[in-house]
BAGUVEX-758931 format. One record per residue (C-alpha): x, y, z; residue number from 1. Coordinates in steps of 0.05 Angstrom, whole numbers, plus 5000, padded with zeros to 4 digits. Example, Ala and Ser with C-alpha at 12.3 -4.5 7.8 and 13.67 -1.06 7.14 Angstrom:
// BAGUVEX-758931
x;y;z;pos
5246;4910;5156;1
5273;4979;5143;2
***
This chain:
// BAGUVEX-758931
x;y;z;pos
4024;4129;7961;1
4048;4065;7927;2
4119;4068;7898;3
4100;4026;7838;4
4047;4076;7816;5
4096;4134;7827;6
4152;4099;7788;7
4105;4083;7730;8
4080;4154;7730;9
4150;4182;7729;10
4170;4140;7669;11
4107;4162;7632;12
4122;4233;7652;13
4191;4232;7621;14
4164;4203;7557;15
4108;4255;7554;16
4156;4313;7565;17
4202;4288;7510;18
4152;4271;7455;19
4081;4281;7481;20
4030;4331;7454;21
3999;4387;7494;22
3938;4342;7505;23
3983;4288;7532;24
4017;4337;7580;25
3948;4361;7604;26
3927;4289;7617;27
3990;4271;7655;28
3984;4336;7695;29
3913;4317;7716;30
3937;4248;7738;31
3996;4276;7778;32
3951;4328;7810;33
3898;4277;7829;34
3951;4231;7858;35
3977;4288;7901;36
3908;4309;7925;37
3892;4238;7946;38
3958;4229;7983;39
3963;4301;8011;40
3938;4287;8082;41
3995;4238;8095;42
4052;4272;8057;43
4114;4302;8090;44
4142;4367;8065;45
4200;4332;8030;46
4149;4291;7990;47
4108;4353;7975;48
4171;4385;7947;49
4177;4327;7898;50
4106;4338;7874;51
4120;4412;7871;52
4177;4400;7822;53
4137;4350;7781;54
4074;4391;7775;55
4114;4454;7760;56
4151;4418;7704;57
4090;4386;7673;58
4048;4449;7677;59
4097;4490;7636;60
4066;4514;7570;61
3999;4480;7581;62
3936;4515;7557;63
3899;4566;7599;64
3839;4522;7615;65
3884;4468;7644;66
3919;4520;7687;67
3852;4545;7713;68
3832;4474;7730;69
3898;4463;7766;70
3888;4527;7806;71
3818;4506;7827;72
3841;4438;7850;73
3901;4461;7890;74
3872;4524;7921;75
3835;4491;7979;76
3890;4441;7995;77
3923;4465;8059;78
3991;4434;8042;79
3991;4446;7967;80
4059;4453;7933;81
4083;4523;7950;82
4122;4536;7887;83
4064;4517;7842;84
4016;4559;7883;85
4060;4620;7878;86
4067;4611;7802;87
3993;4604;7793;88
3981;4666;7836;89
4024;4707;7789;90
3988;4681;7727;91
3932;4718;7691;92
3873;4733;7737;93
3827;4676;7714;94
3882;4626;7731;95
3905;4662;7794;96
3838;4678;7826;97
3824;4611;7861;98
3891;4610;7897;99
3890;4685;7911;100
3824;4679;7946;101
3834;4618;7990;102
3903;4584;7987;103
3935;4580;8056;104
4004;4570;8023;105
4011;4644;8006;106
4048;4682;8060;107
4039;4755;8078;108
4103;4768;8038;109
4074;4732;7978;110
4010;4772;7981;111
4047;4838;7984;112
4094;4817;7927;113
4035;4797;7884;114
4000;4863;7899;115
4064;4900;7879;116
4077;4863;7814;117
4006;4851;7790;118
3946;4896;7780;119
3880;4915;7811;120
3845;4850;7794;121
3895;4809;7833;122
3888;4854;7893;123
3813;4850;7888;124
3816;4774;7890;125
3861;4775;7951;126
3813;4821;7989;127
3766;4760;7993;128
3814;4721;8037;129
3796;4706;8109;130
3836;4738;8165;131
3880;4785;8125;132
3934;4814;8170;133
3946;4887;8186;134
4010;4893;8143;135
3974;4863;8082;136
3911;4905;8091;137
3951;4969;8102;138
3989;4954;8037;139
3925;4941;7999;140
3895;5006;8025;141
3954;5044;7995;142
3960;5003;7931;143
3889;4983;7914;144
3839;5023;7873;145
3769;5043;7892;146
3735;4976;7878;147
3788;4936;7916;148
3787;4984;7975;149
3711;4977;7980;150
3717;4901;7978;151
3771;4903;8031;152
3729;4946;8077;153
3671;4898;8068;154
3714;4839;8090;155
3697;4837;8164;156
3754;4788;8180;157
3807;4835;8152;158
3849;4871;8204;159
3871;4944;8195;160
3918;4989;8233;161
3888;5052;8261;162
3926;5092;8209;163
3896;5051;8152;164
3827;5059;8182;165
3838;5134;8183;166
3856;5133;8109;167
3793;5094;8093;168
3750;5143;8131;169
3782;5201;8094;170
3766;5168;8027;171
3696;5153;8051;172
3681;5227;8050;173
3673;5222;7974;174
3654;5149;7967;175
3586;5129;7995;176
3597;5055;7980;177
3661;5054;8020;178
3625;5093;8075;179
3570;5040;8076;180
3620;4983;8080;181
3657;5016;8138;182
3593;5028;8176;183
3582;4953;8180;184
3649;4940;8214;185
3651;4925;8288;186
3724;4942;8296;187
3718;5015;8275;188
3745;5059;8331;189
3691;5102;8362;190
3721;5168;8339;191
3724;5143;8267;192
3654;5113;8272;193
3629;5182;8292;194
3663;5212;8232;195
3629;5161;8186;196
3560;5179;8214;197
3576;5253;8207;198
3598;5242;8134;199
3535;5202;8120;200
3491;5258;8147;201
3528;5311;8107;202
3524;5272;8043;203
3451;5254;8052;204
3432;5326;8069;205
3465;5352;8006;206
3433;5299;7962;207
3363;5314;7988;208
3370;5390;7986;209
3390;5390;7913;210
3318;5378;7891;211
3270;5384;7949;212
3228;5443;7969;213
3258;5491;8020;214
3193;5489;8060;215
3207;5416;8077;216
3273;5429;8113;217
3246;5394;8175;218
3228;5331;8137;219
3296;5332;8103;220
3331;5336;8170;221
3289;5279;8197;222
3306;5237;8136;223
3380;5251;8145;224
3377;5231;8219;225
3339;5167;8203;226
3393;5149;8152;227
3448;5164;8202;228
3415;5121;8255;229
3409;5064;8206;230
3484;5071;8194;231
3494;5066;8269;232
3457;4999;8264;233
3402;5009;8315;234
3375;4940;8334;235
3329;4955;8392;236
3268;4999;8380;237
3226;5042;8427;238
3166;4998;8413;239
3201;4941;8447;240
3211;4897;8386;241
3271;4868;8350;242
3286;4859;8277;243
3275;4783;8277;244
3215;4752;8312;245
3149;4716;8302;246
3111;4779;8281;247
3160;4794;8225;248
3156;4722;8200;249
3080;4726;8201;250
3080;4791;8161;251
3130;4764;8110;252
3087;4701;8101;253
3026;4745;8087;254
3067;4785;8036;255
3091;4721;8002;256
3019;4698;7993;257
2998;4766;7966;258
2954;4779;8027;259
2991;4838;8056;260
2958;4903;8032;261
2949;4975;8055;262
2886;4955;8092;263
2928;4907;8134;264
2959;4967;8169;265
2891;4992;8193;266
2868;4922;8210;267
2928;4911;8254;268
2918;4980;8285;269
2845;4964;8302;270
2869;4898;8332;271
2917;4938;8378;272
2978;4904;8348;273
3030;4960;8341;274
3086;4912;8325;275
3049;4884;8266;276
3031;4954;8242;277
3104;4973;8242;278
3126;4910;8206;279
3070;4915;8155;280
3091;4988;8142;281
3164;4967;8133;282
3148;4908;8088;283
3099;4945;8043;284
3144;5005;8036;285
3206;4961;8026;286
3242;4990;8086;287
3285;4961;8141;288
3244;4953;8205;289
3295;4998;8241;290
3286;5052;8189;291
3210;5047;8192;292
3213;5053;8268;293
3255;5116;8263;294
3207;5146;8212;295
3148;5134;8258;296
3178;5160;8322;297
3226;5212;8294;298
3224;5285;8312;299
3185;5306;8250;300
3121;5269;8233;301
3123;5297;8162;302
3165;5236;8145;303
3104;5192;8156;304
3063;5237;8110;305
3116;5234;8056;306
3123;5158;8057;307
3048;5148;8057;308
3039;5197;7999;309
3094;5162;7960;310
3059;5095;7971;311
2992;5125;7950;312
2960;5108;8017;313
2897;5139;8046;314
2891;5186;8104;315
2861;5129;8146;316
2924;5088;8137;317
2968;5148;8151;318
2929;5163;8215;319
2940;5091;8239;320
3015;5103;8232;321
3013;5170;8267;322
2977;5138;8326;323
3039;5096;8339;324
3077;5159;8357;325
3081;5173;8431;326
3047;5238;8452;327
3013;5249;8384;328
2947;5286;8373;329
2886;5253;8402;330
2832;5305;8391;331
2792;5310;8326;332
2818;5381;8316;333
2891;5359;8320;334
2879;5301;8272;335
2844;5348;8223;336
2905;5393;8223;337
2949;5332;8211;338
2904;5310;8153;339
2912;5377;8119;340
2988;5373;8125;341
2985;5303;8095;342
2943;5327;8036;343
2991;5385;8022;344
3052;5339;8017;345
3083;5340;7948;346
3080;5273;7911;347
3147;5288;7877;348
3181;5304;7943;349
3149;5243;7976;350
3176;5197;7922;351
3247;5225;7930;352
3246;5220;8006;353
3221;5147;8003;354
3276;5131;7953;355
3327;5160;8002;356
3300;5119;8059;357
3305;5056;8017;358
3375;5074;7998;359
3396;5066;8071;360
3379;4992;8069;361
***
């Protein structure tokens, strides 16, 4: 940083503060900020303090758009002037958001103070930060509203105490979005993870039973268990296939070209390609592969009937899916009984069950 440029800038600064317009102040602020950003990697803290005082003084009473621009410029700078960063963080949310989300110059104490003095929007912005500490997360759990709490739970780098995790799980009993966010976390203690799965099953069972026919209790229970297993994030399937491989890519390419149809399922079945049958089923029905796998090999085969009915598929296609189940009927008599069960399946119920399965994506 050349002293001549700094001295000239300081003289211009004094003149601007005394008799310059707001546009003049905005222009000088931009120049000072750019000078700092260019010199930042080589600056000592004492020099940063000088810039802190200058930028703070020039940025007083400037228009909102200029403050937003200042916030965006300084937020990613690791040694940005601390005083300016703190003041920007306490500004209205459009100005504060960039520094709240990423600035490394805000300490844990700063984050808690901001959460105490400002509102839900500021807390929501801070939930996006990487590596939030336990004290900060625990405070946000107590202080934040529903939206901020969901966002915090979805931040996989955030660290919670066991007590805060327990509070989140309790709230998840009545908040399915929070429950979904928690189910994706790898740091959830096993006991609390079991509670999440139990809550998911209870909620799903109640949602399905509100409208569905009592005679389909078995299918409802299967649907609930499939959803719970999806929450548990099953990644290995009984058919010996994983969620990402060449077969899935091939199926997705067919779908992108409009060449994946109902008949593809039976074609793959006749070609003895069970992996492709499963993936075609999942892709056409808009289901996760893990969910589709659970539907096919679950305890109650009525789930296959219901999904096929909801998709408007034929018995031939449905039979190809049933044949993927281990120990399923092989005689004509057994298949005829299965066909009659398929034809009796209610279209309305089938649509609701398929919607539920998709909701576990």
